[in-house]
N, C-alpha and C positions, 0 to 999 in steps of 0.2 A: 533462356529463362533460368534464373537462379534457383537453388534448392528452396530458399524461403518462398519465392514466388510460386513454385510448384506446390508447396505445402498449402499456401494460402488459396490457391485455385482449388485444390482438393477440398479444403474446408468450406469454401464458397459453395461448391457443388453439393456438399453434405447438408449444410444448414439452410440452403434455399428451398429444401423440401418443406411442405406445410408442416408446421410444428406448433405445439401448444406452448404459449408464452405467458408469463406474468408481466405486468407493467414495470415492476421493480422489486428487487429483493432488498428489503431493509437490512442494513448492517446490524450484525448481532450486538456490537458495542463499539462502533466507530466513534471518532471524535466529533462526528456531525450530529445526527439525530436519529430517532426512530420516526418512520414516516407513516402518515395516514393518507392513503390515496382517495381522492374525491371525484376523479374524473370518470365519465362514462366511456369516453374514448381513451384507451390506454396509451401512456407514454412512458414509455419507459422512464585592521581587522576585525569578520564576524566577531562578536564580542567574546568569542572563545578565548579571551585574554590575549589578543594580539597575535594569535597563532602563526608561528613558523614562517617559513620562507614564502615569497610570493608564489601564487599558483602558476605564474608564467614559467617558473623553474621546473615544473612538472614536464616530463618528456612528452612532446606532442606527437600524437599518432593520428592516422586517418580516422575520421569519424565514421560511424555506421551510416551508410548511404540510405536515405529515406526519400521516397517520392514526395513532392509537394502535397500538402494536406488539402484535399478536396472532398467536402462532404458529399455523401451519396445523394443522388436526386430523390426528392420526396422522402428523406430519411426521417427517423423518429423525431429529431430535434426540430424539424420544420413546423411541428405543431405549436412551438413556442411563440409563433406569431399571434396566437390567440391569447393575448395577455390581458390581465385585468388592469384597471386604472392604478397607476403607480408602480406596477411591476416592470422591471427592466425588460426591454424588448431584446432579449438575448437568446441565442440558441444554446441553452445551458449544457447539454450533453456534448455538443461539438466543441464548445469552448473549453470544457474540461479535457477532452481528448487532445485538443490542440496545445493546451497548457503542458500536458505530460509529454507530448511529442517534442515541443521546443526545449523543455527542460532536459530531456534525454539527449537530444542532439548536442546541446551545449556541453553537458557532462562528458559525452563520448568524444567530443572534439579534443578533449585533453587526455582521456583514458578510454580507449575503445572497449576495454574489458570491464568498465565500471557498470555494475549491475543495477538495473531499474526494476523494482518489484512493486506491483500494484497491490495495495491492501483493499480487498473487496472491489466493488465497482464492476461486477461481472457483466452487467448489461452494457457497459461501455465498449465491450469487445465486439459488439454486433450492432448493425443498423437494423432496427426492427420496423417492419411494415405491418400495420394492424388492419384488421377488417372492421366493419361498421360496429360490431358489438364486442370487439376486442377479445373474442374467445379464442381465435386462432390467428396466426400470422406467419409470415416468412421473414427471413433475415439474411443478411450477408455480412461477412466479417468486416470489421473496421480495420482495414489493412495497415495503414500507417501507424495507427495506435498500437496494434499488435507488434509491429516491427520495432516500436520504441521500447517494448518491454522485454525483460529477460525472465520474468516469473510473475506469478500471482499468489498472494497469500489470502486464504479464504477462512473467515472466522466461523466457528460453530457449525461445521458441516453435519455433525452428528450429535454433539452435546453442547448445551449451554446457549442455544439461540435465544430463548426467552428468559431462562433463569439458570444460574450456575448449577451444573451437575445433572440437569434434566435433559432427557433425550430431545433432540431437535425433531420437530414434526416431520413425519415420513415424507410428505409431499414436498416440504422444503429441501430435505436431503436429496430427494429425487431430482428436484429442480437444479440443485448445485451440481450433482453428478452429470446431469445433461450437458451443462456448460463445459465441464471438465472433459467429457467425452468428445464434444464437438471441437474443442481447442487442442485436443491431444496431439494432432498431426503437426501443429505449429512448433512443438518442441519447447514450450515454456516450462519452467521449473515450477512445480506446485508446492506450496507450503500450506499444509492443513493445520489449523489452530483450533483445537477443541477446548472446552472448559469442563473438565472432570478430573477428579483425583482417584477414580476407581479403576483398578488394574484391568478388570474384566471388560469394562466399557472401552478402555483404550485399545485392548486387543481386538475387540469387535470392530472398532473404527478402522484400525490398520488393515484388517481383512477387506473392508469395503473399498479401500483405495489402493490395494496391492497392485492393480493393473495400470496404475498411473505413475508409478515411480515417484510418488509424492513423499516429501519430508513431513513427518507428523510430530506434533508437540501438543501435549495436554497441559494447560496452565493450571496451577494450583489456586485455591482460594486465598484471600477473600474475594468473593464475588468475581468480577472479571477485570480486575485492576492491573493484571500483569506486573505485579509488584515483587514477586519472589520467584526463585528457581523451583522447578518441580521437584518433589520428593518421591514421586511415583512415576516411572521407575527411578531408583536411586542412581543407576548407571544408564547413560544414554543407549537406546537401542541402536545397534550397529557401531558402537564405539570402536575406534581403530587407531593405529599408530601412523596413518598415512598423512602426507602433506596435502592440505586442502586449500588450494589457492583460488578456487572458484566454486560457485554454487552447484555446478554440474557434478562435481566429484563428491559432494557432501552426502552423508548417510543420515544425519540428524541435525537438529538445531534447537536453540532455546531463545526465548524472547522475554526481556524484562524492560519495561518502559517507565515504570514508576519505582525508582530505587530508594525512595524515602524510608521504607522500613529498615534499611541497612544502616541508617544513621549517617555515618561519615562516608565520604567517597572512598577512602582507603578500605573500609570494611566491604563496600560493594565490590571493588576491584578484586579484593582477596577472595571473595565468594566466587566470582567468575573464574579466577585463576585455578580454583580447585575443581574445575570441570574438564571433561574431555569432549565437549560438544564441538562438532565440525564447524558450525555457523553460530555466531552470536548476533542477535538483533537487539540493539540498545539505543537509548537516547544519548546524544552527544553531550548532554548536560546531566550531571548527577542532580537528582531532585528537581530537574527542569531549569535550574539556575546556575549551578556550579560547573563550569566547563571542564571537560576532559582535556588532557594535554597530550602532546606527542609522546612523552615518556609513558603516560598511562597506556596509550595505544600500543607502544612497543611491548609492554608487559602482557597486555591482553591478547596479543598476536599469537601466543603459544598456548596450546592445550597443556593440561597437567602432565601429560605423557612426554611433552617436549617438542612436538612437531607443530608447524604453523597451521592456523585455521583462517577462516574468512569472517570478517566483521562487517555488519551492515548497520547503518544509522537509520533511525526513524525520523521522518520529516513530514509534518502535517502541512499540506499545501492548501487545504480547503477552508480553514478557519484561522483567525488570529488569536493566539493564546496570550492572555495578559501578563503571564509570568515570564514570557520569553524576552530575550535581550532586546529585540527590536521594538517592543511595545514602549511607547513614550507617555510620560505624564501629560494629561490633558487630552489624550485620544478618547474619542467617544463616537457613537453612531453619527455618521455624516462628516466627521472631522478626524482624520482626513477622509476624503470622499469615498474611498473604497471600504471603509469600516461600516458594517451593517449592525443590526440589532444583536443583543446578546443571545447566546445559545443556551437555553435553559436546561438542555440535556447534555451539557458538556461532561466529558468523562473525567478529565483531570483539570481541576481548577476552573477559573473563569475564562471564557473565550467568546469571540464574536464571529458571526457570519461575515464574510467579506465578498466583495465583487472580485472573485478570483480571476476573472478575465481582465482585470485592470492591469495596465502596464506597471503602475506604481507598486501594486502588491507583488507582482511577479518579479520586479527588479529587486525586491527585498530577498527573495528566495533564490534566485539564480541569475547568471549573466555576467558576474565579475568576481574577482577573488575575494572581495569583502562581503559577498552575499552569504546567506545561510549555507547553501550548498557548496559555495566556494570554500568556506571554513571547514565543512565536513570533509571535502576532498583533500585539503591541506593536512588534516589530521591523519590521513592514511586509511580512511574507511574504504572498503571495497565495493560499496554500493549503498543504495538507500531503499527503504520501504516507505512508499508514499501513502500517507494517511489522508483522510478527508475527501477522497474521491467521490463519495456518495453525496457530497454537498449539492451536486447538480440537481438531485431529486428534491432536496429541500426547497430549492428555488423554483422548481416546477410546481411545487405545491404551495408556494408563497401566496 
């Protein structure tokens, strides 16, 4: 039995105890939606400008070995067979898990150290079995899904869940911490992302996660757009002169996904160069449309102090964004077949729900050197933060 298998067995024994669960934690500000649950039974080259050398030139290493994906009997997603007229007869949670697993396997077949970080989607880490009235249930870990991940980024665990700067409801924070505690033995790297610019609030939040060895970042206003670097604190907590070539060694991180307030790409890059964050999470396109280049990445690789850091790319796999390079004139709901209705709660620009289980959609995102992820890897990113994972819940409520 491998160390990972042993940890998963321990986790299974822990969470198989009777526990109080919610059907779903709505994302604080994901690119999908806010969810309103109605059920009585709870259910839980890329155009980056012709980028660089072919991915095949990347040194190939053995991929992380994962077991074949087999949904747990009578798992949460089995309830999806109770579909309404016109609703896809799809096991939405399992399809999202499988999507992430296959993406991870493909990326790690080229770079076994390429990090896969899930943005939210905590419920995907467990198969939840509910009782008749959905008040209590037992769960077991989604083993292959957890093996496919290297970390989880959790939005608004303590501040900003409903509104920027406001404390997250205590029960919600408790719910999040419960997941973190159960998954602690797996060894995933936690990224906590709060929305507050108050120093005392940030200090209080750090105290609450001190036992999880989590990286913490409090994004500044406006709202929850992740459009500028934090000014509080002005120097990253835990700033250091060390070489950071993986997320395990990091002591801090920053995330900026909407770089439009910086104006030009050069201004944005210069702002990042003037920091000592160990990990940067950024969009591979400035303002969503202007691709970063290999030379840009070589500059961003180094902290202000001069030592290397880790750089992660944001990749939304749950919705199609109309400002992305892959969106074509004439696309509309139903054409191509995987494009669904518009997402009225889109976070950045216009986007559409998609049949994320569709091979056509997945082929756009990964599987060859000209895919979205292929371009990200050729640029030299060290991993991806996967957004849109909570889309499975929108389809459950469709």
